[in-house]
C-alpha positions as a Markdown table, in Angstrom:
| # | Residue | x | y | z |
|---|---|---|---|---|
| 1 | Met | -19.8 | -134.4 | -14.0 |
| 2 | Gln | -18.9 | -132.6 | -10.7 |
| 3 | Thr | -20.3 | -129.6 | -9.0 |
| 4 | Leu | -18.6 | -128.0 | -6.1 |
| 5 | Ile | -20.7 | -125.8 | -3.8 |
| 6 | Lys | -18.4 | -123.7 | -1.5 |
| 7 | Asn | -18.8 | -121.2 | 1.2 |
| 8 | Ala | -22.1 | -122.7 | 2.4 |
| 9 | Tyr | -23.7 | -122.9 | 5.8 |
| 10 | Ile | -24.5 | -126.6 | 5.6 |
| 11 | Leu | -27.2 | -128.3 | 7.7 |
| 12 | Thr | -26.7 | -131.9 | 7.0 |
| 13 | Met | -29.8 | -133.2 | 8.9 |
| 14 | Asp | -27.8 | -136.4 | 9.6 |
| 15 | Asp | -28.4 | -138.4 | 12.8 |
| 16 | Glu | -26.0 | -136.1 | 14.7 |
| 17 | Phe | -27.3 | -132.9 | 13.1 |
| 18 | Ser | -23.8 | -132.1 | 11.9 |
| 19 | Val | -23.3 | -128.5 | 10.8 |
| 20 | Tyr | -20.6 | -126.9 | 8.7 |
| 21 | Glu | -20.8 | -123.2 | 9.2 |
| 22 | Lys | -18.3 | -122.6 | 6.4 |
| 23 | Gly | -18.5 | -125.7 | 4.4 |
| 24 | Tyr | -18.3 | -127.2 | 0.9 |
| 25 | Leu | -20.2 | -130.1 | -0.8 |
| 26 | Leu | -19.1 | -131.9 | -3.9 |
| 27 | Ile | -21.7 | -133.5 | -6.2 |
| 28 | Glu | -20.6 | -136.1 | -8.7 |
| 29 | Asn | -23.2 | -137.2 | -11.1 |
| 30 | Asp | -26.3 | -137.8 | -9.0 |
| 31 | Gln | -24.6 | -138.3 | -5.6 |
| 32 | Ile | -22.9 | -136.5 | -2.8 |
| 33 | Lys | -19.2 | -137.3 | -3.2 |
| 34 | Gln | -17.6 | -135.2 | -0.4 |
| 35 | Leu | -18.5 | -132.6 | 2.1 |
| 36 | Gly | -16.7 | -130.9 | 4.9 |
| 37 | His | -15.2 | -127.6 | 6.1 |
| 38 | Met | -13.7 | -125.0 | 3.8 |
| 39 | Gly | -10.0 | -125.4 | 3.8 |
| 40 | Glu | -10.2 | -129.1 | 3.3 |
| 41 | Glu | -9.2 | -130.4 | -0.2 |
| 42 | Pro | -12.0 | -132.0 | -2.2 |
| 43 | Ile | -10.9 | -134.3 | -5.0 |
| 44 | Leu | -11.8 | -132.5 | -8.2 |
| 45 | Lys | -11.8 | -133.6 | -11.8 |
| 46 | Glu | -11.1 | -131.5 | -14.8 |
| 47 | Gly | -14.1 | -129.5 | -16.0 |
| 48 | Tyr | -16.0 | -129.3 | -12.7 |
| 49 | Gln | -18.5 | -126.6 | -12.1 |
| 50 | Glu | -18.3 | -124.3 | -9.1 |
| 51 | Val | -21.1 | -122.6 | -7.1 |
| 52 | Asp | -20.2 | -119.9 | -4.5 |
| 53 | Ala | -23.0 | -120.1 | -1.9 |
| 54 | Asn | -21.9 | -116.9 | -0.3 |
| 55 | Asn | -22.9 | -118.0 | 3.1 |
| 56 | Ser | -26.3 | -119.2 | 2.0 |
| 57 | Ile | -27.9 | -122.2 | 3.9 |
| 58 | Leu | -27.5 | -125.6 | 2.2 |
| 59 | Leu | -29.8 | -128.4 | 3.4 |
| 60 | Pro | -31.6 | -131.4 | 2.0 |
| 61 | Gly | -34.6 | -130.8 | -0.2 |
| 62 | Phe | -38.0 | -130.9 | 1.4 |
| 63 | Ile | -40.1 | -134.1 | 1.1 |
| 64 | Asn | -43.8 | -133.3 | 0.6 |
| 65 | Leu | -45.3 | -136.5 | 2.0 |
| 66 | His | -48.8 | -136.1 | 0.8 |
| 67 | Thr | -50.5 | -134.1 | -1.9 |
| 68 | His | -52.7 | -134.2 | -5.1 |
| 69 | Leu | -50.7 | -132.5 | -7.9 |
| 70 | Gly | -53.6 | -132.7 | -10.4 |
| 71 | Met | -55.7 | -130.3 | -8.2 |
| 72 | Ile | -54.2 | -126.9 | -9.1 |
| 73 | Pro | -57.4 | -126.0 | -11.0 |
| 74 | Phe | -59.3 | -126.3 | -7.7 |
| 75 | Arg | -57.2 | -123.7 | -5.8 |
| 76 | Ser | -59.2 | -121.0 | -4.2 |
| 77 | Leu | -62.5 | -122.6 | -5.1 |
| 78 | Gly | -65.2 | -122.9 | -2.4 |
| 79 | Asp | -62.7 | -122.5 | 0.4 |
| 80 | Asp | -65.3 | -121.5 | 3.0 |
| 81 | Ile | -68.1 | -123.8 | 2.0 |
| 82 | Pro | -68.8 | -126.4 | 4.7 |
| 83 | Asp | -69.2 | -129.5 | 2.5 |
| 84 | Arg | -66.9 | -128.6 | -0.3 |
| 85 | Leu | -65.9 | -132.2 | -1.0 |
| 86 | Arg | -69.3 | -133.2 | -2.1 |
| 87 | Arg | -70.4 | -129.9 | -3.6 |
| 88 | Phe | -67.3 | -129.1 | -5.7 |
| 89 | Leu | -64.5 | -131.7 | -5.5 |
| 90 | Phe | -66.2 | -134.9 | -6.4 |
| 91 | Pro | -68.4 | -133.4 | -9.1 |
| 92 | Leu | -65.6 | -131.5 | -10.7 |
| 93 | Glu | -63.2 | -134.5 | -10.6 |
| 94 | Lys | -65.6 | -136.2 | -13.1 |
| 95 | Val | -64.5 | -133.6 | -15.8 |
| 96 | Met | -60.8 | -134.0 | -15.1 |
| 97 | Thr | -58.9 | -135.3 | -18.2 |
| 98 | Lys | -55.5 | -136.8 | -18.6 |
| 99 | Asp | -54.2 | -133.6 | -20.2 |
| 100 | Leu | -55.5 | -131.4 | -17.4 |
| 101 | Val | -54.0 | -133.6 | -14.7 |
| 102 | Ser | -50.7 | -133.6 | -16.7 |
| 103 | Thr | -50.5 | -129.8 | -17.1 |
| 104 | Ser | -51.6 | -129.3 | -13.5 |
| 105 | Ser | -49.0 | -131.7 | -12.2 |
| 106 | Glu | -46.2 | -129.9 | -14.2 |
| 107 | Tyr | -47.3 | -126.5 | -12.8 |
| 108 | Ala | -47.4 | -128.0 | -9.3 |
| 109 | Met | -44.0 | -129.5 | -9.7 |
| 110 | Ala | -42.7 | -126.1 | -10.7 |
| 111 | Glu | -44.1 | -124.7 | -7.5 |
| 112 | Leu | -42.5 | -127.5 | -5.5 |
| 113 | Met | -39.1 | -127.0 | -7.0 |
| 114 | Leu | -39.2 | -123.2 | -6.6 |
| 115 | Ser | -39.9 | -123.7 | -2.9 |
| 116 | Gly | -37.2 | -126.3 | -2.3 |
| 117 | Thr | -39.1 | -129.6 | -2.5 |
| 118 | Thr | -37.2 | -132.3 | -4.2 |
| 119 | Thr | -39.5 | -135.3 | -3.5 |
| 120 | Val | -43.3 | -135.4 | -3.7 |
| 121 | Ser | -45.7 | -138.2 | -2.6 |
| 122 | Asp | -48.8 | -137.9 | -4.7 |
| 123 | Met | -52.1 | -139.7 | -5.1 |
| 124 | Tyr | -54.6 | -138.7 | -7.7 |
| 125 | Tyr | -56.0 | -139.8 | -11.1 |
| 126 | Phe | -54.2 | -140.5 | -14.4 |
| 127 | Glu | -51.0 | -141.2 | -12.4 |
| 128 | Asp | -49.2 | -142.6 | -15.5 |
| 129 | Ala | -49.4 | -139.1 | -16.9 |
| 130 | Val | -48.1 | -137.7 | -13.6 |
| 131 | Ala | -45.2 | -140.1 | -13.8 |
| 132 | Met | -44.4 | -138.8 | -17.3 |
| 133 | Ser | -44.6 | -135.3 | -15.9 |
| 134 | Cys | -42.0 | -136.2 | -13.3 |
| 135 | Glu | -39.6 | -137.4 | -15.9 |
| 136 | Lys | -40.2 | -134.2 | -17.9 |
| 137 | Met | -39.8 | -131.9 | -14.9 |
| 138 | Lys | -37.0 | -134.1 | -13.4 |
| 139 | Met | -38.9 | -134.4 | -10.1 |
| 140 | Arg | -38.6 | -137.3 | -7.7 |
| 141 | Gly | -42.0 | -138.7 | -7.1 |
| 142 | Phe | -43.8 | -141.4 | -5.2 |
| 143 | Leu | -47.1 | -141.8 | -7.1 |
| 144 | Gly | -50.3 | -143.7 | -6.4 |
| 145 | Gln | -53.4 | -144.2 | -8.6 |
| 146 | Thr | -56.4 | -143.3 | -6.4 |
| 147 | Ile | -58.8 | -146.2 | -5.9 |
| 148 | Ile | -62.3 | -145.3 | -4.8 |
| 149 | Asp | -65.7 | -147.1 | -4.9 |
| 150 | Met | -67.4 | -144.8 | -7.4 |
| 151 | Pro | -67.0 | -143.9 | -11.1 |
| 152 | Thr | -64.1 | -141.5 | -11.6 |
| 153 | Cys | -62.6 | -139.6 | -14.5 |
| 154 | Asp | -60.2 | -142.5 | -15.4 |
| 155 | Tyr | -61.9 | -145.7 | -14.1 |
| 156 | Leu | -65.5 | -146.7 | -13.9 |
| 157 | Thr | -65.1 | -149.1 | -11.0 |
| 158 | Ala | -62.7 | -149.7 | -8.1 |
| 159 | Glu | -61.9 | -153.1 | -9.6 |
| 160 | Glu | -60.7 | -151.4 | -12.8 |
| 161 | Ala | -58.6 | -149.0 | -10.8 |
| 162 | Val | -57.0 | -151.9 | -8.9 |
| 163 | Glu | -56.0 | -153.5 | -12.1 |
| 164 | Gly | -54.8 | -150.2 | -13.5 |
| 165 | Ser | -52.7 | -149.7 | -10.4 |
| 166 | Arg | -51.1 | -153.1 | -10.9 |
| 167 | Leu | -50.1 | -152.2 | -14.4 |
| 168 | Phe | -48.9 | -148.8 | -13.3 |
| 169 | Ile | -46.6 | -150.4 | -10.7 |
| 170 | Glu | -45.2 | -152.9 | -13.2 |
| 171 | Lys | -44.5 | -150.1 | -15.7 |
| 172 | Trp | -42.7 | -147.7 | -13.3 |
| 173 | Gln | -41.1 | -150.0 | -10.7 |
| 174 | Asn | -37.6 | -149.7 | -12.2 |
| 175 | Ser | -37.6 | -145.9 | -12.8 |
| 176 | Asp | -34.9 | -143.7 | -11.3 |
| 177 | Leu | -37.2 | -140.8 | -10.4 |
| 178 | Val | -40.6 | -142.5 | -10.0 |
| 179 | Thr | -41.6 | -144.9 | -7.3 |
| 180 | Pro | -45.1 | -146.3 | -7.9 |
| 181 | Met | -47.5 | -146.8 | -5.0 |
| 182 | Ile | -51.0 | -148.0 | -4.6 |
| 183 | Ala | -53.5 | -145.5 | -3.2 |
| 184 | Pro | -56.9 | -146.5 | -1.8 |
| 185 | His | -58.8 | -143.3 | -1.2 |
| 186 | Ala | -59.8 | -143.9 | 2.4 |
| 187 | Thr | -60.9 | -146.5 | 4.9 |
| 188 | Asn | -64.6 | -145.7 | 4.3 |
| 189 | Thr | -64.6 | -145.3 | 0.5 |
| 190 | Asn | -63.7 | -148.8 | -0.6 |
| 191 | Ser | -65.1 | -152.3 | 0.0 |
| 192 | Val | -63.4 | -154.9 | 2.2 |
| 193 | Asp | -62.8 | -157.0 | -0.9 |
| 194 | Ile | -61.0 | -154.2 | -2.7 |
| 195 | Leu | -58.9 | -153.4 | 0.4 |
| 196 | Lys | -57.9 | -157.0 | 0.7 |
| 197 | Lys | -56.7 | -157.0 | -2.9 |
| 198 | Ile | -54.7 | -153.8 | -2.3 |
| 199 | Val | -52.9 | -155.5 | 0.6 |
| 200 | Met | -52.1 | -158.5 | -1.6 |
| 201 | Ile | -50.7 | -156.3 | -4.4 |
| 202 | Ser | -48.6 | -154.3 | -1.9 |
| 203 | Ser | -47.1 | -157.4 | -0.5 |
| 204 | Glu | -46.6 | -159.1 | -3.9 |
| 205 | Met | -45.1 | -156.1 | -5.6 |
| 206 | Asn | -43.4 | -154.5 | -2.6 |
| 207 | Ser | -45.3 | -151.3 | -3.3 |
| 208 | Pro | -46.0 | -148.6 | -0.7 |
| 209 | Ile | -49.7 | -147.8 | 0.1 |
| 210 | Met | -50.9 | -144.2 | 0.6 |
| 211 | Met | -54.3 | -143.7 | 2.1 |
| 212 | His | -56.4 | -141.1 | 3.9 |
| 213 | Val | -56.9 | -142.4 | 7.4 |
| 214 | Ser | -58.6 | -141.0 | 10.5 |
| 215 | Glu | -59.4 | -137.7 | 8.8 |
| 216 | Met | -63.2 | -137.4 | 8.9 |
| 217 | Asp | -65.8 | -137.7 | 11.7 |
| 218 | Tyr | -68.1 | -139.6 | 9.3 |
| 219 | Glu | -65.3 | -142.0 | 8.4 |
| 220 | Leu | -65.1 | -143.0 | 12.1 |
| 221 | Ala | -68.9 | -143.2 | 12.4 |
| 222 | Lys | -69.3 | -145.4 | 9.3 |
| 223 | Leu | -66.7 | -147.9 | 10.5 |
| 224 | Gln | -68.1 | -148.0 | 13.9 |
| 225 | Lys | -71.6 | -148.6 | 12.6 |
| 226 | Leu | -70.6 | -151.3 | 10.1 |
| 227 | Tyr | -67.8 | -153.1 | 11.9 |
| 228 | Lys | -67.7 | -151.8 | 15.5 |
| 229 | Gln | -64.1 | -150.8 | 14.8 |
| 230 | Thr | -61.9 | -147.7 | 14.7 |
| 231 | Pro | -60.0 | -147.0 | 11.5 |
| 232 | Ile | -56.8 | -148.5 | 12.8 |
| 233 | Glu | -58.5 | -151.6 | 14.2 |
| 234 | Phe | -60.2 | -152.0 | 10.8 |
| 235 | Leu | -56.8 | -151.6 | 8.9 |
| 236 | Lys | -55.1 | -154.0 | 11.3 |
| 237 | Glu | -57.6 | -156.7 | 10.7 |
| 238 | Leu | -57.2 | -156.4 | 6.9 |
| 239 | Gly | -53.4 | -156.6 | 7.2 |
| 240 | Phe | -52.5 | -153.0 | 6.3 |
| 241 | Leu | -50.3 | -152.6 | 9.4 |
| 242 | Asn | -48.0 | -155.3 | 8.1 |
| 243 | Cys | -47.6 | -153.3 | 4.8 |
| 244 | His | -45.5 | -150.2 | 4.0 |
| 245 | Leu | -48.4 | -147.8 | 4.7 |
| 246 | Ile | -48.3 | -144.0 | 4.6 |
| 247 | Met | -51.3 | -142.7 | 6.4 |
| 248 | Ala | -52.4 | -139.2 | 5.3 |
| 249 | His | -53.6 | -137.0 | 8.2 |
| 250 | Gly | -54.2 | -139.3 | 11.2 |
| 251 | Ile | -56.0 | -136.5 | 13.0 |
| 252 | Leu | -58.6 | -138.5 | 15.0 |
| 253 | Leu | -56.5 | -141.1 | 16.6 |
| 254 | Ser | -57.1 | -142.6 | 20.0 |
| 255 | Asp | -54.4 | -143.6 | 22.5 |
| 256 | Glu | -55.2 | -147.2 | 21.8 |
| 257 | Glu | -54.9 | -146.7 | 18.0 |
| 258 | Ile | -51.5 | -145.0 | 18.5 |
| 259 | Glu | -50.4 | -148.0 | 20.5 |
| 260 | Leu | -51.4 | -150.3 | 17.6 |
| 261 | Leu | -49.5 | -148.1 | 15.1 |
| 262 | Ser | -46.4 | -148.3 | 17.3 |
| 263 | Glu | -46.6 | -152.1 | 17.1 |
| 264 | Ser | -46.2 | -152.0 | 13.3 |
| 265 | Lys | -42.4 | -151.5 | 14.0 |
| 266 | Gly | -41.8 | -148.8 | 11.5 |
| 267 | Lys | -44.0 | -150.1 | 8.7 |
| 268 | Val | -46.7 | -147.4 | 9.1 |
| 269 | Ser | -46.0 | -143.7 | 9.1 |
| 270 | Val | -48.1 | -140.5 | 9.2 |
| 271 | Ala | -48.1 | -137.6 | 6.8 |
| 272 | His | -49.0 | -134.5 | 8.9 |
| 273 | Cys | -50.8 | -132.0 | 6.8 |
| 274 | Ile | -51.4 | -129.2 | 9.4 |
| 275 | Gly | -52.3 | -126.5 | 6.8 |
| 276 | Ala | -55.2 | -128.5 | 5.2 |
| 277 | Asn | -56.3 | -130.0 | 8.5 |
| 278 | Thr | -56.8 | -126.7 | 10.3 |
| 279 | Lys | -58.2 | -124.9 | 7.3 |
| 280 | Ser | -60.9 | -127.5 | 7.1 |
| 281 | Ala | -61.5 | -127.3 | 10.9 |
| 282 | Lys | -60.8 | -131.1 | 11.3 |
| 283 | Gly | -58.4 | -130.7 | 14.2 |
| 284 | Val | -54.7 | -131.1 | 15.2 |
| 285 | Ala | -53.2 | -134.5 | 14.9 |
| 286 | Pro | -51.5 | -136.0 | 18.0 |
| 287 | Ile | -48.0 | -135.8 | 16.5 |
| 288 | Lys | -46.1 | -135.7 | 19.8 |
| 289 | Gln | -47.8 | -138.9 | 21.0 |
| 290 | Leu | -47.1 | -140.6 | 17.7 |
| 291 | Ile | -43.4 | -139.7 | 17.7 |
| 292 | Asp | -43.0 | -140.6 | 21.4 |
| 293 | Lys | -44.4 | -144.0 | 20.5 |
| 294 | Gly | -41.8 | -144.4 | 17.7 |
| 295 | Val | -44.2 | -143.8 | 14.8 |
| 296 | Thr | -42.5 | -142.1 | 11.8 |
| 297 | Val | -43.9 | -138.7 | 10.9 |
| 298 | Gly | -43.3 | -136.5 | 7.9 |
| 299 | Leu | -44.9 | -133.3 | 6.7 |
| 300 | Gly | -47.2 | -132.8 | 3.7 |
| 301 | Thr | -49.2 | -129.9 | 2.2 |
| 302 | Asp | -52.2 | -132.0 | 1.0 |
| 303 | Gly | -53.5 | -130.8 | -2.4 |
| 304 | Pro | -53.4 | -127.2 | -3.6 |
| 305 | Ser | -57.2 | -127.2 | -3.1 |
| 306 | Ser | -57.1 | -128.4 | 0.5 |
| 307 | Gly | -54.1 | -126.4 | 1.7 |
| 308 | Asn | -53.9 | -123.9 | -1.2 |
| 309 | Thr | -50.1 | -124.0 | -1.2 |
| 310 | Leu | -47.4 | -126.6 | -1.9 |
| 311 | Asp | -44.9 | -124.6 | 0.1 |
| 312 | Met | -43.4 | -126.6 | 2.9 |
| 313 | Phe | -42.1 | -123.5 | 4.8 |
| 314 | Thr | -45.8 | -122.7 | 5.5 |
| 315 | Gln | -46.3 | -126.2 | 6.9 |
| 316 | Met | -43.3 | -126.0 | 9.2 |
| 317 | Lys | -44.4 | -122.7 | 10.6 |
| 318 | Met | -48.0 | -123.8 | 11.0 |
| 319 | Met | -46.9 | -127.0 | 12.7 |
| 320 | Ala | -44.8 | -125.1 | 15.2 |
| 321 | Asn | -47.6 | -122.7 | 16.1 |
| 322 | Phe | -50.5 | -125.2 | 16.2 |
| 323 | Gln | -48.6 | -127.9 | 18.0 |
| 324 | Lys | -47.3 | -125.6 | 20.6 |
| 325 | Thr | -50.8 | -124.2 | 21.2 |
| 326 | Tyr | -52.4 | -127.7 | 21.1 |
| 327 | Leu | -49.9 | -128.9 | 23.7 |
| 328 | Lys | -49.9 | -125.6 | 25.6 |
| 329 | Asp | -46.1 | -125.8 | 25.6 |
| 330 | Arg | -43.9 | -123.2 | 24.0 |
| 331 | Ser | -40.9 | -125.5 | 24.2 |
| 332 | Ala | -42.6 | -128.3 | 22.2 |
| 333 | Phe | -41.1 | -129.2 | 18.8 |
| 334 | Pro | -37.9 | -127.1 | 18.6 |
| 335 | Ala | -37.3 | -125.8 | 15.1 |
| 336 | Lys | -34.5 | -128.3 | 14.5 |
| 337 | Glu | -37.0 | -131.2 | 15.0 |
| 338 | Ile | -39.5 | -129.6 | 12.6 |
| 339 | Val | -36.9 | -129.2 | 9.9 |
| 340 | Ala | -36.0 | -132.8 | 10.4 |
| 341 | Leu | -39.6 | -133.9 | 9.9 |
| 342 | Ala | -39.8 | -131.9 | 6.6 |
| 343 | Thr | -36.6 | -133.7 | 5.4 |
| 344 | Lys | -35.4 | -136.9 | 6.8 |
| 345 | Gly | -38.8 | -137.7 | 8.5 |
| 346 | Gly | -40.4 | -137.8 | 5.0 |
| 347 | Ala | -37.5 | -139.9 | 3.7 |
| 348 | Lys | -37.9 | -142.4 | 6.4 |
| 349 | Ala | -41.7 | -142.6 | 5.9 |
| 350 | Leu | -41.0 | -143.4 | 2.2 |
| 351 | Gly | -38.4 | -146.0 | 3.0 |
| 352 | Met | -35.8 | -143.8 | 1.3 |
| 353 | Asn | -33.7 | -142.5 | 4.2 |
| 354 | His | -30.8 | -144.5 | 2.9 |
| 355 | Lys | -30.8 | -142.4 | -0.2 |
| 356 | Ile | -32.4 | -139.0 | 0.5 |
| 357 | Gly | -33.4 | -136.8 | 3.5 |
| 358 | Ser | -29.9 | -135.8 | 4.7 |
| 359 | Leu | -26.7 | -134.6 | 3.2 |
| 360 | Glu | -24.3 | -137.5 | 3.5 |
| 361 | Val | -21.6 | -139.0 | 1.3 |
| 362 | Gly | -23.2 | -141.6 | -1.0 |
| 363 | Lys | -26.7 | -140.2 | -0.8 |
| 364 | Lys | -28.6 | -138.6 | -3.7 |
| 365 | Ala | -27.8 | -135.0 | -4.3 |
| 366 | Asp | -31.3 | -133.7 | -3.6 |
| 367 | Met | -30.8 | -130.3 | -1.9 |
| 368 | Met | -31.7 | -126.6 | -1.8 |
| 369 | Leu | -29.8 | -123.4 | -1.2 |
| 370 | Ile | -31.5 | -120.7 | 0.9 |
| 371 | Glu | -30.1 | -117.2 | 0.3 |
| 372 | Thr | -29.6 | -115.1 | 3.4 |
| 373 | Asn | -29.5 | -111.6 | 1.9 |
| 374 | Ser | -33.2 | -110.9 | 1.9 |
| 375 | Val | -34.7 | -108.6 | 4.6 |
| 376 | Asn | -36.3 | -111.5 | 6.5 |
| 377 | Met | -33.1 | -113.5 | 6.8 |
| 378 | Phe | -31.1 | -111.3 | 9.2 |
| 379 | Pro | -29.8 | -111.9 | 11.8 |
| 380 | Ile | -29.2 | -115.6 | 12.1 |
| 381 | Phe | -28.6 | -116.8 | 15.6 |
| 382 | Asp | -30.2 | -120.2 | 15.0 |
| 383 | Pro | -30.5 | -121.3 | 11.3 |
| 384 | Tyr | -33.2 | -123.9 | 12.1 |
| 385 | Ser | -35.4 | -121.2 | 13.7 |
| 386 | Val | -34.8 | -118.9 | 10.7 |
| 387 | Leu | -36.0 | -121.7 | 8.4 |
| 388 | Val | -39.1 | -122.4 | 10.4 |
| 389 | Tyr | -40.2 | -119.0 | 11.5 |
| 390 | Ser | -38.6 | -116.4 | 9.1 |
| 391 | Ala | -37.9 | -118.0 | 5.7 |
| 392 | Asn | -40.4 | -118.5 | 2.9 |
| 393 | Ala | -40.4 | -120.0 | -0.6 |
| 394 | Ser | -39.0 | -116.8 | -2.1 |
| 395 | Asn | -35.7 | -117.4 | -0.3 |
| 396 | Val | -34.9 | -120.5 | -2.2 |
| 397 | Glu | -32.1 | -119.6 | -4.5 |
| 398 | Ser | -31.3 | -123.1 | -6.0 |
| 399 | Thr | -32.7 | -126.6 | -6.0 |
| 400 | Trp | -30.9 | -129.8 | -7.1 |
| 401 | Ile | -32.7 | -133.1 | -7.7 |
| 402 | Asn | -30.7 | -136.2 | -8.5 |
| 403 | Gly | -27.6 | -134.1 | -8.8 |
| 404 | Glu | -29.1 | -131.8 | -11.4 |
| 405 | Arg | -29.8 | -128.1 | -10.8 |
| 406 | Val | -33.5 | -127.5 | -11.6 |
| 407 | Val | -33.7 | -124.1 | -10.0 |
| 408 | Glu | -31.0 | -121.4 | -10.2 |
| 409 | Lys | -31.3 | -117.8 | -9.1 |
| 410 | Lys | -34.9 | -118.4 | -8.1 |
| 411 | Gln | -35.9 | -119.4 | -11.7 |
| 412 | Leu | -36.6 | -122.8 | -13.2 |
| 413 | Val | -33.5 | -123.9 | -15.2 |
| 414 | Glu | -35.1 | -125.9 | -18.1 |
| 415 | Gln | -38.8 | -124.9 | -17.9 |
| 416 | Asp | -40.5 | -121.7 | -18.4 |
| 417 | Leu | -43.1 | -121.0 | -15.7 |
| 418 | Ser | -45.2 | -118.8 | -18.0 |
| 419 | Val | -45.4 | -121.6 | -20.5 |
| 420 | Leu | -46.4 | -124.1 | -17.9 |
| 421 | Arg | -49.1 | -121.7 | -16.6 |
| 422 | Ser | -50.4 | -121.0 | -20.2 |
| 423 | Asn | -50.6 | -124.8 | -20.9 |
| 424 | Leu | -52.6 | -125.3 | -17.7 |
| 425 | Asn | -54.9 | -122.4 | -18.4 |
| 426 | Asn | -55.6 | -123.6 | -21.9 |
| 427 | Gln | -56.8 | -127.0 | -20.5 |
| 428 | Met | -59.2 | -125.5 | -18.0 |
| 429 | Asp | -62.1 | -124.4 | -20.2 |
| 430 | Glu | -64.4 | -127.3 | -19.6 |
| 431 | Phe | -63.5 | -127.3 | -15.9 |
| 432 | Arg | -64.5 | -123.6 | -15.6 |
| 433 | Glu | -67.8 | -124.3 | -17.3 |
| 434 | Glu | -68.6 | -127.0 | -14.8 |
| 435 | Val | -67.7 | -124.7 | -12.0 |
| 436 | Glu | -70.2 | -122.2 | -13.3 |
| 437 | Arg | -72.9 | -124.9 | -13.5 |
| 438 | Ile | -72.3 | -126.0 | -10.0 |
| 439 | Gln | -72.4 | -122.4 | -8.6 |
| 440 | Arg | -75.8 | -121.9 | -10.3 |
| 441 | Arg | -77.3 | -124.9 | -8.5 |
| 442 | Pro | -79.2 | -124.3 | -5.3 |
| 443 | Tyr | -77.2 | -125.2 | -2.2 |
């Protein structure tokens, strides 16, 4: 099966940032077969499909490096309450069910696809159900079962969650779309014994680790009190810096910790979630220092509760504005670099830059087409600047994942958004009842 996309403004996001202002790209099955300038002759087979991009921008799909897909039901709940995590999130997660996580994840994947995201890195509960949702929705997912030292909606103990994670990895490790991870909640929410087991599993099963790190003031205070260590010193001693570790947030990092991360020689990366971090008043992560030290960085939305949106356009724009302000430097992080973080930065963090993150022959055909006819898309002097500062999710015309078109003319191809929303709504009755009970309690 071949699909020829012609008359596209192609931003390849390869190492040279190659651009084809009037280009074509040929998909064959799940891979990019050819790309180049219009006028060159692609090798076509009988029965190929043709898509006229009409000067729209074609680029790799976004890679959302950190989120919690099962948390759509939490969106807009307690946004301005200081201790929302303990007042709402932890109590409400006890009533989460497999079906609720599944329907939430499918709805979230629809939001991702419609906004040009082709790969998502998720940690939550009932991740086996999330994996099945990935297959149903045809979403590429890196998925990790959350491990935390408290009873949860799917496991009573961290030990049970560790064993469940092992089984989850065994089940999904040969999937085409799903890559299983192991996901300890945070440095301060698991015992040393559990964290050691996680390092062992990661090493034995070649499984990435996703973990919240250096996000909370009380996280740092607890580790300092118990171990006289910073989070990165703590993780280094346990062996995490020798694993494939994706650190979510990394807000409160010292210069010494950044140096330790740079010594991991590419094994450790950071998911920068600027929307969630600033909404919760936690601070702005030292991204320029990390990158200058050779630490891989990608962008994430965090969950639809923490950041309210799964839209990566929002993250790019917020990153630009906050980082420039934080550094007091208007020239910091040119738009081209931010688009690279949202695409090939995430791919490198996931260890998938040989397959996704840029448009190159032989790589997976994960991409999006951004229309340029809407009022906010004219004129285009710099396409990267347009993507970061002007474009939004509504400009995504088409999305391809693994060579298959999952969004066309701004609509899901095989799924009905109204059905996905109805399915989720029907699963939320008990959740809403618990919200009302919590809201009645004194605070």
